[in-house]
Backbone as a printed PyTorch tensor [residue, N CA C, xyz], in Angstrom:
tensor([[[ -9.8620,   1.6800,   7.0560],
         [ -9.4220,   1.9100,   5.8680],
         [ -7.6530,   2.7990,   4.7440]],

        [[ -7.5740,   1.8560,   3.8490],
         [ -6.5970,   2.7550,   2.9830],
         [ -6.4430,   3.4500,   1.9540]],

        [[ -5.9610,   4.1660,   0.9220],
         [ -6.2770,   4.3660,  -0.3710],
         [ -4.4630,   3.8420,  -0.9530]],

        [[ -4.7120,   2.6000,  -0.7770],
         [ -2.7680,   2.1900,  -1.0510],
         [ -3.5060,   2.0340,  -2.9640]],

        [[ -3.9460,   1.5160,  -3.1430],
         [ -5.0840,   0.9230,  -4.2540],
         [ -4.4940,   2.3490,  -4.9960]],

        [[ -5.6190,   2.9880,  -4.8310],
         [ -5.7280,   4.6690,  -5.6580],
         [ -3.8960,   5.0290,  -5.8640]],

        [[ -3.3550,   4.3270,  -4.7290],
         [ -1.8480,   5.6280,  -5.5540],
         [ -2.0550,   4.7420,  -5.9130]],

        [[ -1.6120,   3.3160,  -5.9350],
         [ -0.9450,   2.5430,  -7.0230],
         [ -1.6710,   2.9760,  -8.6280]],

        [[ -2.6940,   3.0180,  -8.6350],
         [ -3.1170,   3.1800, -10.1720],
         [ -3.2920,   5.1700,  -9.9660]],

        [[ -2.8770,   5.4680,  -9.4380],
         [ -2.2770,   7.8190,  -9.2950],
         [ -0.4970,   7.3340, -10.3270]],

        [[  0.2600,   5.9530,  -9.6450],
         [  1.5100,   6.2690,  -9.8360],
         [  1.7020,   5.0350, -11.4840]],

        [[  1.0230,   4.9760, -11.3720],
         [  1.1190,   3.3880, -12.3030],
         [  2.0980,   2.5200, -11.6750]],

        [[  2.0200,   1.7530, -10.6720],
         [  3.0290,   1.2680, -10.2990],
         [  1.9130,  -0.4820, -10.4530]],

        [[  2.3470,  -1.1360,  -9.5510],
         [  1.9810,  -1.9540,  -9.8650],
         [  1.4220,  -3.0860,  -8.6860]],

        [[  0.7680,  -4.0360,  -8.2720],
         [  0.7990,  -4.7780,  -7.0400],
         [  1.3720,  -5.4760,  -6.9810]],

        [[  1.8080,  -5.9480,  -7.8760],
         [  3.3150,  -7.3800,  -7.7310],
         [  4.5920,  -6.8950,  -7.4220]],

        [[  4.9500,  -5.3690,  -8.0880],
         [  5.7250,  -4.5800,  -8.4950],
         [  6.0350,  -4.3140,  -6.9590]],

        [[  5.3140,  -3.5670,  -6.1740],
         [  5.0590,  -3.1990,  -5.0050],
         [  5.1060,  -5.2370,  -3.4570]],

        [[  4.4830,  -5.2850,  -4.6270],
         [  4.6090,  -6.8090,  -3.1130],
         [  6.0250,  -6.9020,  -2.5570]],

        [[  7.2290,  -7.3100,  -3.9720],
         [  8.6520,  -6.9720,  -4.2760],
         [  9.7150,  -6.7920,  -3.3790]],

        [[  8.5890,  -5.4850,  -3.3390],
         [  9.8070,  -4.5920,  -1.9270],
         [ 10.1330,  -4.7480,  -1.6010]],

        [[  8.1540,  -5.0020,  -0.1300],
         [  8.9720,  -4.5340,   1.9890],
         [  9.1850,  -6.2180,   1.5610]],

        [[  8.6620,  -6.8830,   0.9430],
         [  9.3690,  -9.0330,   1.1710],
         [  7.7990,  -9.7710,   1.0500]],

        [[  6.0160,  -8.3680,   0.9530],
         [  5.0700,  -9.3890,   1.1150],
         [  5.0410, -10.3410,   0.1790]],

        [[  3.7590, -11.4140,   0.3970],
         [  3.3190, -12.0390,  -0.8640],
         [  2.7270, -10.9740,  -1.7880]],

        [[  2.5770, -11.7520,  -2.5880],
         [  1.3840, -10.8680,  -3.1760],
         [ -0.2880, -10.7540,  -2.8130]],

        [[ -0.7280, -11.5440,  -2.0970],
         [ -2.2850, -12.2710,  -1.7050],
         [ -1.7910, -11.2750,  -0.4450]],

        [[ -0.7530, -11.6330,   0.0440],
         [ -0.6770, -10.1710,   1.9910],
         [ -0.9260,  -8.5190,   1.6010]],

        [[ -0.5170,  -8.5540,  -0.3650],
         [ -0.3330,  -6.7360,  -0.4980],
         [ -1.6060,  -6.8660,  -1.6950]],

        [[ -2.1440,  -7.1630,  -1.6120],
         [ -3.7670,  -7.8870,  -2.4660],
         [ -4.7950,  -7.4480,  -1.7350]],

        [[ -4.4930,  -8.4280,  -0.2340],
         [ -5.7240,  -8.4610,   0.4920],
         [ -5.1100,  -6.4180,   1.5030]],

        [[ -3.9440,  -5.6870,   1.0770],
         [ -4.0500,  -4.6090,   1.3170],
         [ -4.9430,  -3.7840,   0.7810]],

        [[ -4.4390,  -3.4630,  -1.0550],
         [ -5.4020,  -3.0700,  -1.6940],
         [ -6.4340,  -3.0700,  -1.5540]],

        [[ -6.8960,  -4.6880,  -1.2630],
         [ -8.7020,  -4.9760,  -1.6140],
         [ -9.6030,  -4.5390,  -0.0780]],

        [[ -8.5120,  -4.1940,   1.1410],
         [ -9.0740,  -3.3950,   1.6650],
         [ -9.9170,  -4.6930,   2.9830]],

        [[ -9.4500,  -5.8090,   2.6970],
         [ -9.1890,  -6.8590,   3.0700],
         [ -9.2080,  -7.3000,   4.6140]],

        [[ -7.4070,  -6.2690,   4.9390],
         [ -7.1960,  -6.5550,   5.6350],
         [ -6.1950,  -5.5880,   6.1180]],

        [[ -6.0490,  -4.2820,   7.4820],
         [ -4.8870,  -3.5860,   7.2500],
         [ -3.5920,  -3.3830,   7.4320]],

        [[ -2.2970,  -2.8020,   7.1230],
         [ -1.2770,  -3.1560,   7.4150],
         [ -1.3950,  -2.8310,   8.6130]],

        [[ -0.0030,  -3.3360,   9.0450],
         [  0.7490,  -2.5210,  10.6010],
         [  1.3590,  -1.4560,  10.2010]],

        [[  1.0100,  -0.4060,  11.3320],
         [  1.8590,   0.8460,  11.2120],
         [  2.7870,   0.9900,  10.5970]],

        [[  4.1770,   0.0610,  10.7630],
         [  5.4870,  -0.3420,  10.3140],
         [  5.2930,  -0.5590,   9.2210]],

        [[  3.8470,  -0.8480,   8.6400],
         [  4.6000,  -1.6350,   6.7270],
         [  3.9670,  -0.4320,   6.3560]],

        [[  2.5260,  -0.0130,   6.7780],
         [  1.8970,   1.2970,   5.8220],
         [  2.9450,   2.5310,   5.7120]],

        [[  4.0550,   2.4430,   7.4810],
         [  5.0040,   3.5270,   6.3050],
         [  5.8820,   3.6840,   5.5020]],

        [[  6.5110,   2.0150,   5.4620],
         [  6.9700,   0.7470,   5.1150],
         [  6.8390,   1.5170,   3.1250]],

        [[  5.6270,   1.3010,   3.3230],
         [  5.2210,   2.0640,   1.6190],
         [  4.7550,   2.5970,   1.3650]],

        [[  4.4550,   3.5140,   2.2950],
         [  4.8380,   5.4510,   2.0800],
         [  5.8320,   5.3490,   1.2440]],

        [[  7.1100,   5.0630,   2.3880],
         [  8.7520,   5.3770,   1.3260],
         [  8.9340,   4.7590,   0.7920]],

        [[  8.3340,   3.0270,  -0.0490],
         [  8.5950,   3.4070,  -0.7190],
         [  7.8380,   3.4410,  -2.2950]],

        [[  5.9380,   4.3210,  -2.1400],
         [  5.9560,   5.2300,  -3.2540],
         [  5.7640,   6.1040,  -3.1030]],

        [[  7.1190,   6.5530,  -2.1370],
         [  7.1240,   8.2540,  -2.4740],
         [  5.9350,   9.3750,  -1.8130]],

        [[  4.9550,   8.4990,  -0.7280],
         [  4.3170,   9.9970,  -0.4430],
         [  3.9260,   9.5410,   0.3730]],

        [[  3.6440,  10.6970,   1.3590],
         [  3.1990,  10.8250,   2.8030],
         [  2.0800,   9.8940,   3.6680]],

        [[  3.0050,   9.1920,   4.9090],
         [  2.1160,   8.2980,   5.0370],
         [  0.0390,   8.0250,   5.5190]],

        [[  0.0300,   9.5920,   5.4990],
         [ -1.0220,  10.4720,   5.3630],
         [ -2.1370,  10.2570,   3.9340]],

        [[ -1.5120,   9.8590,   3.1150],
         [ -1.9350,  10.2290,   1.5660],
         [ -3.0360,   8.7810,   1.9390]],

        [[ -2.1020,   7.4620,   2.4770],
         [ -2.3890,   6.2040,   2.4120],
         [ -3.5020,   5.6340,   2.6090]],

        [[ -4.5470,   7.2730,   3.5790],
         [ -5.2270,   6.6340,   5.2060],
         [ -7.1340,   6.9830,   4.2820]],

        [[ -8.1190,   6.6520,   4.5580],
         [ -8.9660,   7.3760,   3.8650],
         [ -8.6490,   7.9430,   5.4580]],

        [[ -9.9740,   9.4230,   4.7020],
         [-10.3450,  10.0740,   5.8350],
         [-11.8820,   9.4270,   5.6160]],

        [[-12.4840,   9.9310,   7.0360],
         [-13.8970,   9.1360,   7.0060],
         [-14.8990,  10.4520,   6.7850]]])
């Protein structure tokens, strides 16, 4: 599970903006945000860099 949705909400960023940054489709980013699919590790690190957060901040603790 990831926290991408929560981080986007905290920063006031839309999914469409995030989808444009790494060149992913909106549908792919939406799948990440809805936790239907988890990003590959390198994509997770790229998203963390774009959002200016630690990659650990995008991962939920169990």
